[in-house]
N, C-alpha and C positions, 0 to 999 in steps of 0.2 A: 272750945269743943275739940275733942280728940277722936280720931278715926283709925281703925285698924285698916291698913292698906295692904293689898295683895300684890305680889310681883306680877307685872304686866298690866296692871290696872292703869287707867288714865290719870287717876289721882296721884299725888306725890307719894313716893315711897323711899325707904331707906334700906339698903342692903349692906349688911356688915357681916363678913365671913359667910356663913350659911344661914343666918337668921334674919327674919324680917322684924322691924320695930315699928312702933306707932310714929306717925309724923303729924305735926301740928298743921291744921288747916287754917290759913290766914284769912281774915275778913277781906272782902273786896274793897279796894281803895287805891287812890293814886294821889301823889303830891308832885308839885312842880315848883321850883324856885329859880330865881335869876340872880346873877352876880351883881348887877346894878340895874336899877329900873329906868335910868335915863342915859342914853349915849347918842352920839352923832351919826348921821347917815354914813353907812359903810363900815362902822365899827362893829366888831363881833360881840354879841350878847352870848353868855354862857348859861345854859339851862341845865339844872340837875333834876332828875325825875326818878320816882320809884313807884312801881305798881305792885300790889299784892292781891292774892286770890287763891282759888283752889286748883284751877287748871287754865293758866293764862294762854290766850292766843297771841297777844302782843299789845303794843302801845302805839297810838297814833298821836303825833304832835302837829297841830295846825297853827302856824305862825300868824295867821290873820292877814297875810299879804298875798295869798294865793299859793304859798309854798307849804307842802305837807310832807312830813317824814313818817315812815312806818317801820316799826321794829317788831319783828316776829319772834315768838318764843318757840323753840323747838323742844318738844317733849312735855309741854303743858306744866311748866314750873309754877311754884307758889310765890316767887318773888322775882321781879324783873326791874333792873335799874340801870341808869347810865347818865350820860350827859350829851348835850347837843349844842352846837355852835351855829348861830345864824346872824347874818347882817341884813339890815333892811335897806332898800334902794331909795326910799322916799321918807320924808319927815312925816310924823303923825303919831297917834296913839294906837297901839295894837294889843289886842287881847290874844294871848298865846294859850291855846287850849290843849291839854293832855287828856287822852282817853285810853283807859285800859279795858280790854275785853276778855271775859272769862267764859269758858265753855259751859259751866254750870251756874254761875252767879250773875251773869249778865254783863253790864258795863257800868263804869263810873267815870266821872270827869272832874278835873280841877283846872284852874286857870290862873294866870298872872298877867298883869297889864304892864307894858313897857312903853316908854315915850322916846321917840326918835326925833332929834333936833336937826335943823338944817346944817349943812357943812360949813 
């Protein structure tokens, strides 16, 4: 889907010189991946994530152990991505949930499960 976007609108826009051009609107979605699915207590897991949409508010990452990271989008972008590093204090299996929130399209989630072994 393509949409003509006006300067100053909440939706994504592209300004080049003095002209406005159409910008692709991306479908709402999020992905999360982990560098290794099993590590020992205290070792860092590295998570890569990417969210897409029309006017993103931000991304929330819930590690399943009571720790939550929140990444806010400034300006309602169409793509938001990055990485996060987290170490778990206890052994167990944890479902790490990523949630992207969009002003117009709602929310979407994705998860990955990691296993933390004793030290």
